[in-house]
Structure formats: C-alpha cells, structure tokens
N, C-alpha and C positions, 0 to 999 in steps of 0.2 A: 754107439747111439749117442746123439747129441742131447744136451740138456733141454733144448727146445722140443725135440721129439719126445723126450720123457714127459715134459709138461703136457704136451698134446695128448699123449696116451693116458696120463693120469686124469686129465679133465674129461676125456671121452669115457673113461671108466666111471668117473663120478656121475656123469649125465646118464649112463646106462643103468647104474645102480639106483639113481634117483627115480628114474622111470619105473623100474621093476619094483622098487619099494612103494611108490605111490600106487601102482597097480595092486600090489599085495594088500596094502592098507585100505584102499577105498573100493576095491572090487572083490578080491578073494576073501578077505576077512568077513565082510558082511554076507557074502555068499555061503561060506562055510558055516557062519553063525546061524543063518536062517535054516540051513540044512540040519544042523544039530538041534535047533529049537523045534523043528518039525519031527525029527527022529526021537528026541527025548523031551516031551512036552513038560516034564517036571522041572526042567531047567530053562524053559522058554522065557520066564520072567527076568532072567539074567542076561538076555541078549544085548540090550542097550548099555547096561552098566559095563559088561565085558568089552563091548565094542569101543566105548569111550576110553576105558582103561587101557586097552591095547593101542589105541591111537596115541594116547598120552605117553605110553611107554615107548612107542616107536618114534616120537618126536626127536629125542636125542640122536637117533640114528641119522636123521636129516641134518642135525647140527654137526655131526661128525663129517658129513659130506662137505659142509661149508668149510670146516677146518682143513680138510684134505685139499679143497680147492685153494685155500690160502697157502698151504704148504707147496702146492704146485708152482706158484709164482716164485717162491723161494728157490725151488729146484731149478727153475729156468735161469736164475742169476747165479747158480752154483754157490749159494749162501746157506746151505743146509746146517752148517755148524755155527749157528748164531744163537744168541739168547732168545731172539724172537721165535725161532723154530722150536727151541726147547720149551718155551712158554706155551706155544700152541699144542705141543704133544702133552704137556702137563695138564692143560685144560681138558684135552681129550680123555686123559686117564681119570680125572676127577668127575667128568660128566658120566663116563662109563660106570664108575663106582656108584655114583648116586642113582643111576638108572637101574642097576642091578638091585640095589637096596629097595628102591621103589617097586620094582617088579615082584620081588619076593614078599614084601610087606603087603602089597595089593592082593596077591594070591592068598596070603594068610587071612586077611580081612574078608575076602570073598568066601573062604572056607568057613569062617566063623558065621557069616551071614547065610550060609547054606546056598551059596551061588557057585560053588566050586566042588570038584570031586577030589578026594585025596590023591588019586593017581596024577591028576593035573598039577597039584601042589608038589608032589615028588618030582615030576618032570621039570617044573619050574625051578626047583632047588638044584637039580642037575645042571640046567642051563645057567643058573646063577653062579655055580662053581666055576664053570668055564669063563663066564663074564668077569668074575673076580680075578681069576688067574690072568686073563688078558689085561685087566686093569693094572695088576702088579707088574706085568711085563712092560706095559706102556709107561708106567711110572719109572721103571728102571731105565728104559730107553731115554726118557726125559732127563733123568739124572746124568746119564752118559753124554747126552747132547750138550748139557750145561757144561760138563767138564771139557768136552771137545771144543766148545765155544771159547772157553777160557784159554785153552791151549792155542786155538786159532788166533786169538787176540795177541797172545805172547809172540807167536811166530810172525804175525803181521807187524808188530812193533819192532822186532829185531831186524826185519828186512828193511 
C-alpha cells in the first residue's frame, strides 16, 4: 500500500467519522435527550444544560479529526518520524487529557446541582478512566516519535 493510498484512506475515515459525529451530536443527542426528558420529567429541566455540556465535551473530538487530517499529509510524504508529527500527537494527548477532566468535572457539578444521576456519574468515571489511559498511551507515542525524529535526523545527517 502506497503512502498516497494511506493518506486517502485516513482522510476518508476522517470525513466519515466527522459526519457520524455531527449526526450524533446534532441529531441523536437532542433526540435521546428529549426522550429522556419525556420519560423522566424530574430531569427535564436539565435538557439544555446537558445538551450544551455534551456539545462542548464533543468539540475536542472534532479537533482530533483536524489533527489526524494534518497527520495524513505527513504520512503522504513519508515524514512521520519528525518533530512536527510528534508535536501534533503531543497536542492530541493534551487535548484528550483536558477533555476527560472537563467531562468528569462537569458530571460532578451536574450531580451537585441535582441534574445528574449517580449511575451516570459512575459511567462517566469509567469512560474517563479509558480516556486517561488513552491519553497516557498517546503521550508515550509522542515521546517515542520525538526520539525517532532525533534518530532520523542523525541518520539523515550521516548519509
């Protein structure tokens, strides 16, 4: 598989994920929220705060897609082991970490405001654990990409 083909596949995947994410955020989340507000009227007053909170929490996911799009141009030129790609991956890890903290903090605040159910908080903590683990793994990947970029520069300078 050529690097051009890989770039095309990555960009196609980014477009598909962006379309699915937009559909989830702007169609399914409001639809599910309205259904929950109808089913549990005691939580109906939390519909709009939750919807806005989830939209804000989903925004970094679209930022990830932009970063992946940028990485795809690096893949096409076969320059993945560069400081630029390591920096992009590091930014990805930092955004993911901040989004996880924001998500859990928002859930705790909503619980204190009586806009959340304890089970939802527990579920969000479980999701956050996976998000934090992914953030650590991406940080490690960034570190190794930086080391690989240094090695690549040394090899290029010797040739």
